[in-house]
N, C-alpha and C positions, 0 to 999 in steps of 0.2 A: 425501240429505236429512237424515240424522241429524246431520251436522256442523253444519248450520244450526240445528238444534233447540237445541243448546247455546249457540250464539252469539247468537241473536236472541230467545229468550223472555225476558220482562222479569224482572229480579231473580234470575237464576240464582245459586244459592249452593251451597256444599259441604254434602252430607248423607250420612249413613251408612245403607245400605239392606240388603235381603234378597231371596231367591227360593226357591220350592218347588212343591207340587202344587195341584190344584183340581178340583172337581166341582160340578155343579149342586146336588146335595143334600148338606148338611153332615152329618157324623157327630156327633150331639149328645153333649156331654160332652168332645169334643176341642176344639171352639171354643165356649166358653160361659163366662159369669161363674161365680163360685163357686156351688155348688148352693144355699146358703142365700139369697144375694142374688137369684139368679134366681127362686127360689120366692116370695120376698117381692114381687118385681116382678109375677110372674104372678098372685099373690093380689090385689095391688092392682088389676091390670087386670080380674080377674074381679069384684071388688067394684064397680068403676066400670061394668062391663058390666051388672051386675045392678041398678044404680041405688042401691046402698048408699053414698051420698055421704059421710056422716060417717066410716064405716069406711075408705073409700078415702082420704079426706083424712088420717086418722090414720096410715095405712100409708105414704102418700107423704111425710108429715112425718117419720116415723121414718127412711125411706130418705134423705131429703135431709139429715137431721141427722147421719147416720153415714157417708154416701158423699161423700168430698171430690172436688170438681171438679179438684183438683190431685194426687190420689193416683195409684195405679197404674191400668192400663187398665180393670180391673173397677170400681174406685171411680168413675172418670170416666164410664164407660158407664152405671152404675147412676144416677149423679147426673142425667145427661141424660134418661134414660127416666123417672125419678121426677119430674123437672121437667115433662116433657111430660104425664105422668099428672095432676099437680096442675093443669096448665092445662086438661086435659080436664074435671076436676071443679070447674069454675067459677073457675079461676085464683086460688085462695085461698092456696096455699102453694108457694113463697114469693112475695113481690111481684116481678113481672118486668115488663120493658118489652115491649110487644107485638111490636116488630120492631126489628132492629138498624138503625142509620142506614146510608144507602147507602155511606158511606166505609168503614165496618167490613165490610160485605158485600163490597165490591170488594177490600179488603185480604185478607180471609179466602179469597176465591176465588183470588187470585194465590198465596197461600200453599198452598192445596190443589193448585194446579197444580205448585208447586215441590217440595213435600215428599212427595207420593205419585206413583206412576207412572201413575195411572188416566187422568187427562185427557191427559197427554202420549202415552200409549199409544193412546188413542182418536184424537187428532189426527194422530199420525204414521201410523197404519194407514189412516185415511180419506184422508189426503193421498196416500199411496202408491197407493191404488186410483184416485184422481182422476188422479194424474200418469200412470199407465200408460194411461189412456184418452185423455187430452188431448195426450199427447206428440206433437209434430210438427204439431199443429193450429195454424192461423194465428189463429183467433179463439176465445177461450175465455170462457165465462160461467159463473160459479159462483153459484148461489142458495143462500145460507147462512142457515139458520134459527136464530134465537136467537144472533146473532153475539157479543153481549157485548163484550169488549175485544179481540176479534180475534186471540187468542193462537195460533190454529191456522194463520194464513196466512203469516207471514214465512218459515217453512221451505219451504212449497210455492212461494212466489214465487222464492226463491233456487234451488230445484231446477229450476224452469222456466228461469230465467236461465242456469244452468250448462249446460243442454242446448241452448240457443238460439244462433243466430248473433248476436253483439253488434251487427253492422251492420244486422241485419234481425230484431229481436225480435218475438215474437207480441204480439197485443193481448189483455190480460186484463181482464175486468170481474168485479167481485164485487158482487152485490146482497146487502147485509147487513140482516137484519131484527131488530127488537126493539121494546120498548115505551117506550124512552127515546131521543128523537131526539138530544139533546145528547151522550149517550154514543156513539151511532152516528157522529155527525159527528166526534167526537174520534178514534174508532177509524179512521174513513176517512182523517183527516189523517195519523195515524201510518203507516198502510199506504201512503198515497200517497208520503210522504217516503222510506219504505224502498224502494218500487218504483222511485222516481226514482234512488236510489243504485245500483240494479241495471240502469239503462237500459232498463226495461221500459215498454211502452205500457200504462198502467194507469188504470182508473177505478173508483171506489167509489160505489155508489148506495145511500143509506140508505132503507130501506122500513119505515115505522112501522106496526106492527100495533096498531091502535087497539082497545081493549077495547069490546065491544058490551054487556057486562054486568060488574058488579063481581065477580060470582062466577066468571066464566070469562074471564079477560083475553085469551085467545087464540082465542076462538070465532069471530072474524071473519077468521082467517088464510086459510082456504080461499077466501073471497071475494076477499081481497087478491091471491091468486095470479092471478086472471083480470082484475084491474083494469088500467087504462091505466098505472098507476104502475110496473107490473112491467117493461115494455120488453124483449120478446124481439126480437132482431135476426136477420135472415136470415143463414145461413152460420155462425152460432156453434155451437160444441160446448158443450152445456149439461151441467153437473154440479150435482146437488142434494145438499146436505149437511145431514143431520139428526143431529147429535151431541147426545145428551141432550135431544131436543126432542119426539119423537113422543108420549111418555107424557103430555105436557102437554095434549094434545088429547082425552084421555079424560075423561069426567065421568059423574056419576050421572044416571039417568033418560034416557039417550041411547041408545036401543036396548037389546037384551037384555044386552049386555056393555059399554055405555057408549062404543061406538066409532063412533057415527054420524058425528060431525064428523071423526074421524080417517079414516074410509073415504072421505068426501067430499074430504078433503085429498089423499089418495093418488090418487084418481081424477083430480083436477086436475093433480097432478104427472105422472101417466102420460100425460095428454093433451098435455103439452109434449114428449114423446119425449126425455127426457134420456139422455145416453150412459151415465151412471152415477148411482145414488142411494146415498149412504153413510149407514149407520144405526149409531149407537152408543147403547147403553142399559145401565142397571144390571141386573145379572143377579139380579133379586129379584122377589117376588110381593107387592107392597104395595097391590094394588088390590082386595082382597077387601072386599065390603060387610059381612062379619062381623068386628067389631072384634077379638075375641080371636085370630082366625086371622091378621089383619094384624099385630097386636102381636107375636105369637110369631115370625112371619117376620122382622119388623123387628129384633127382639132378636137373632136369629141373624145376620142380615146385618151389623148395625152392630157386633156383637161382633167379627167378623172384621176390620172396618175399624179399630176401636180397637186391636185387638191388633197389626195391622200397623204402626200409628203408634207403639205402645209399643216394638216391636222395632227400629224403624228410626230413631228420633229420641231424643235425650237428654231426660231428665226436665225439664231447664230450657229446652227449646225454646219460644220465644215463638210461632213459626210453628205448632207443634202445638196450642198453647192456642187460637190464633185459629181454626184449622181446626175443632177440636172444639167450642168454645164459641159460635162464630158460624155457620159454614157447616153442619157436621153437625148442630148443635143445631137449626137452622132446618128441616133435612130431617126429623129425628126428630119435632119438634113437629108438623110437617104430617101425617106418617103417623099419629101416635098421638093427637093432641089434636083434630084437625079432622074434620068429617064433611061430607057433601053436596058441593056444587060449590065450596065453599071449599077443598077438598083438592086439591093440585096434584101431589104426588109419587106418581103412580099407576103405579109400576113393574111391569113384567111380565117373565117369563123369555123367553129367546130363542125357544123353541118357539112361544110365543104370537105373537111378532113375525114369525117365519118364516111361520106359517100365514096371518097377516093380509096380508103382502106378496104371497104367492102368490095369495090370493083377489083381490087388487087387480090381478092381471095381471103382476106382476113375476117375473123369473127371477133366481135367485142367480147372482152374478158371482163366481167363486172368487177369494179373496185369494191373491196369488202367493207362491211360496217366498221370493222376495226380501223381500216385506213381512214374512214370518215371521222371517227372519234379522235384519231391521232392528229389529223389536220385541224380539227376544232381546238384540240388542246394546244397545238402550236400557236394558234391565234390568241387564245386566252392567256397563255403564259408570257408570250413575247410581244404581242401586238394588241393589247386590250383596248382597242378603239371602238367607237360606236359606228364606224363607217365601213369596216371590212365585213363582207358577207360570203359565206360558203354555201354552195348548193350542189346537190346531186341530181343530175338530169341524164336519163338514158344510161345509167350505170357509169357515168363519168362525172368528174368533179369540176366545178367552176368557182373561181375566186375573183371577187371584184370589189369595187368601191361604190357605196350607195346603190344606185339603180343600174350600174354599168358593170357587166362582166369584163374581166381583163385578161384572165389566163384560164386555160382548160388543161386537164390531164386525163388521159384515157389509156387503157391497156388492151392488147389484141393478141390473138394467136391464130 
């Protein structure tokens, strides 16, 4: 599957990378901005938390004036967090556009997929878990949540084709979900063309998750699972893919931990009796209702992300700029400046997801040694840095930078 990863992901380019250790808990001081800049950010956050808006504005203004978005990783990180804090205190400094246009978001997402190993690692590992379960099955149905541009699926389709009799290929269906029907249709067309080139029997069904409220765009997703639009067929082997999706179902005021909709979603998934459920999430705790706790956790997490970009890309990289100023900036703004059900980036650590999946009746399906070797090969071939490190803990994989875990992948049944 790894060979197809290089050949068929959009816009593959040459990049210089790194690899090293990781752990769920960072050692403060090893991965952090300069002490002075960090303290100013924390002071600004404390002022905002206390409601001292004028002082918070002055501090944010100072940080924005001194931290360049084009400087080193510390400057760039401080600029993004100061920007998010200024948005939190009534969006006064500096003037900003509320949201990047869809074209910029798409471009930055594709760049994020190219210049960091995180998405490719999640896709590759989830695909291998799916492949090992569906191998040899005549009819395969993949229910993919938050499909976006479908970057995950060409390598899996090629791997299935390589293992199949070309005279009698299996039937593959992907139900791709999302909130933009036109994007889903374009994704389906691209995947159909690629599957046709492999002589696979393939069908893509777009499933639109219509928002039931403006504050929670995915609150209707568990209802959609049981609607007639979903189309379960007898005899199919079902795989459910949740890569960077489950955290979007968390919200404020939804049970004691905000997981009522999520638990209903998982119950609906379990009722379908899938052969495998793949889960990938950021290894972070960004869902605390306490702003200062959430801010400190986000500062540690994104410091590691920005340092990995600093170490693996040249200062002139336009892709890095796009990733930091559009994609990561959007995430940081959501975690830092938004409250209530308008906040979408509600990341939790693996231990939280593990407990939730077990309570929902799922059992961990160990990721294979081959999947681990394949993930290591991905890092060695495409991201040969001394900072990235891959670990296997409790039959699940963790990828991070230095001492900090950043992403986890697990599979369940």
